[in-house]
Residue frames as qw, qx, qy, qz and C-alpha x, y, z in Angstrom:
[[0.389, 0.446, 0.365, -0.719, -175.92, -71.60, 147.86],
 [0.564, 0.455, 0.671, 0.156, -178.19, -72.57, 145.02],
 [0.153, -0.167, 0.337, 0.914, -177.95, -70.57, 141.83],
 [0.175, -0.362, -0.684, -0.608, -181.62, -70.93, 140.98],
 [0.192, 0.216, 0.550, -0.783, -184.70, -69.26, 142.42],
 [0.074, 0.528, 0.795, 0.289, -188.37, -69.55, 141.57],
 [0.063, 0.146, 0.110, -0.981, -190.22, -66.29, 140.96],
 [0.066, 0.567, 0.817, 0.083, -194.02, -65.98, 141.00],
 [0.019, 0.081, -0.031, -0.996, -195.65, -62.79, 139.70],
 [0.073, 0.616, 0.783, 0.035, -199.34, -61.86, 139.89],
 [0.056, 0.102, 0.105, 0.988, -200.74, -58.62, 138.50],
 [0.381, -0.477, -0.608, -0.508, -204.38, -59.38, 139.40],
 [0.383, -0.395, -0.625, 0.554, -204.32, -57.88, 142.89],
 [0.078, -0.606, -0.203, -0.766, -206.43, -54.92, 144.07],
 [0.320, -0.425, -0.644, 0.550, -207.14, -53.14, 147.35],
 [0.017, -0.849, -0.430, -0.308, -209.70, -50.40, 147.89],
 [0.143, 0.625, -0.214, 0.737, -208.87, -46.94, 149.18],
 [0.367, -0.551, 0.394, -0.638, -208.22, -46.81, 152.92],
 [0.942, -0.171, -0.120, -0.264, -208.61, -50.57, 153.30],
 [0.178, -0.514, 0.835, -0.088, -206.55, -53.18, 155.07],
 [0.906, 0.149, -0.087, -0.387, -207.04, -56.61, 153.53],
 [0.563, -0.387, 0.726, 0.077, -205.61, -60.11, 153.89],
 [0.700, 0.497, -0.384, -0.341, -204.48, -61.97, 150.78],
 [0.824, -0.262, 0.502, 0.022, -203.34, -65.59, 150.43],
 [0.096, 0.551, -0.712, -0.423, -200.48, -66.67, 148.17],
 [0.825, 0.191, -0.160, -0.507, -201.93, -69.26, 145.79],
 [0.720, 0.280, -0.632, 0.061, -199.27, -71.97, 146.19],
 [0.837, -0.532, -0.093, 0.083, -198.38, -74.16, 149.12],
 [0.139, 0.842, -0.482, 0.201, -195.03, -73.21, 150.60],
 [0.918, -0.044, -0.342, 0.195, -192.23, -75.46, 151.81],
 [0.684, -0.655, -0.048, 0.317, -189.24, -75.30, 154.14],
 [0.605, 0.184, 0.128, 0.764, -187.05, -73.01, 152.05],
 [0.133, -0.380, -0.147, 0.903, -186.60, -69.23, 152.00],
 [0.183, 0.687, 0.622, 0.329, -189.62, -67.30, 150.72],
 [0.122, -0.337, -0.151, 0.921, -189.98, -63.54, 150.31],
 [0.199, 0.703, 0.663, 0.162, -192.89, -61.44, 149.14],
 [0.133, -0.276, 0.004, 0.952, -193.13, -57.90, 147.79],
 [0.315, 0.745, 0.588, -0.017, -195.90, -55.74, 146.39],
 [0.233, -0.123, 0.234, 0.936, -195.62, -52.88, 143.90],
 [0.320, 0.666, 0.467, -0.486, -198.53, -50.49, 143.46],
 [0.354, 0.293, 0.559, 0.690, -199.53, -49.50, 139.94],
 [0.001, -0.859, -0.447, -0.249, -200.84, -46.05, 139.11],
 [0.221, 0.525, -0.181, 0.802, -200.30, -42.60, 140.58],
 [0.340, -0.516, 0.294, -0.729, -200.45, -41.21, 144.12],
 [0.866, -0.196, -0.439, -0.134, -200.18, -44.66, 145.71],
 [0.099, -0.561, 0.670, -0.476, -199.00, -45.76, 149.13],
 [0.917, -0.170, -0.264, -0.246, -199.31, -49.48, 149.92],
 [0.035, -0.579, 0.762, -0.290, -197.55, -51.47, 152.60],
 [0.737, -0.141, -0.660, -0.040, -197.40, -55.07, 153.74],
 [0.373, -0.660, 0.322, -0.567, -198.19, -54.83, 157.45],
 [0.649, -0.337, 0.638, -0.242, -197.97, -58.53, 158.26],
 [0.630, 0.309, -0.657, -0.275, -196.93, -61.87, 156.78],
 [0.528, -0.313, 0.706, -0.353, -197.71, -65.23, 158.35],
 [0.377, 0.154, -0.858, -0.314, -198.07, -68.91, 157.48],
 [0.708, -0.109, 0.402, -0.570, -201.11, -71.05, 158.31],
 [0.136, 0.170, -0.949, -0.229, -201.29, -74.80, 157.84],
 [0.731, -0.136, -0.179, -0.644, -204.44, -76.84, 157.35],
 [0.831, -0.308, 0.372, -0.275, -205.34, -80.24, 158.79],
 [0.949, 0.279, 0.023, 0.146, -203.24, -82.00, 156.14],
 [0.643, -0.464, 0.164, 0.587, -200.16, -79.87, 156.88],
 [0.467, 0.563, 0.333, 0.595, -200.39, -77.83, 153.68],
 [0.321, -0.573, -0.197, 0.728, -198.97, -74.36, 154.37],
 [0.310, 0.764, 0.372, 0.427, -200.08, -71.09, 152.80],
 [0.351, -0.091, -0.146, 0.920, -198.42, -67.69, 153.03],
 [0.027, -0.859, -0.509, -0.041, -200.86, -64.97, 154.09],
 [0.370, 0.015, -0.057, 0.927, -200.11, -61.28, 153.83],
 [0.030, -0.825, -0.505, 0.254, -201.97, -58.23, 155.06],
 [0.364, 0.283, 0.240, 0.854, -201.82, -55.10, 152.91],
 [0.044, -0.750, -0.414, 0.513, -202.81, -51.58, 153.94],
 [0.349, 0.592, 0.347, 0.639, -203.71, -48.91, 151.40],
 [0.332, -0.467, -0.321, 0.754, -202.65, -45.61, 152.97],
 [0.080, 0.054, -0.259, -0.961, -204.54, -43.52, 150.41],
 [0.526, 0.339, 0.467, -0.624, -208.21, -43.02, 149.62],
 [0.547, 0.499, -0.416, -0.528, -207.71, -44.34, 146.09],
 [0.947, 0.022, 0.310, -0.087, -208.40, -47.95, 145.10],
 [0.055, 0.759, -0.603, -0.237, -205.12, -49.36, 143.87],
 [0.972, 0.202, -0.122, -0.022, -204.16, -52.31, 141.69],
 [0.247, -0.770, 0.587, 0.037, -200.84, -53.89, 142.54],
 [0.771, 0.350, -0.532, -0.026, -198.41, -56.54, 141.43],
 [0.738, -0.563, 0.353, -0.115, -197.30, -59.20, 143.86],
 [0.611, 0.528, -0.587, 0.058, -193.95, -60.92, 143.49],
 [0.813, -0.491, 0.294, -0.109, -192.91, -63.95, 145.53],
 [0.429, 0.625, -0.651, 0.038, -189.47, -65.53, 145.45],
 [0.939, -0.308, 0.134, -0.079, -188.55, -69.06, 146.53],
 [0.286, 0.719, -0.627, 0.092, -184.86, -69.81, 147.08],
 [0.960, -0.169, -0.222, -0.038, -184.01, -73.45, 147.76],
 [0.602, -0.698, 0.360, 0.145, -181.20, -74.52, 150.03],
 [0.211, 0.698, -0.642, -0.236, -177.76, -75.17, 148.56]]
């Protein structure tokens, strides 16, 4: 297994109270292992990723989409972290 991984962090994410919203990871993805997590910032938060999926465009470029649900009535900023682990 490879000893190196690529980590991508974004703190500029936000979802309104009670909303479910789709976000798109900013980079194209490839054929290696990818994982995505979100961490809410603030107090009295409850966010979850309810779905992740990949869409490709007409050129074959693939983007990771993720759907987040805010289970509170409070608008919540969050940090997204994505990890890319290449094959050995």
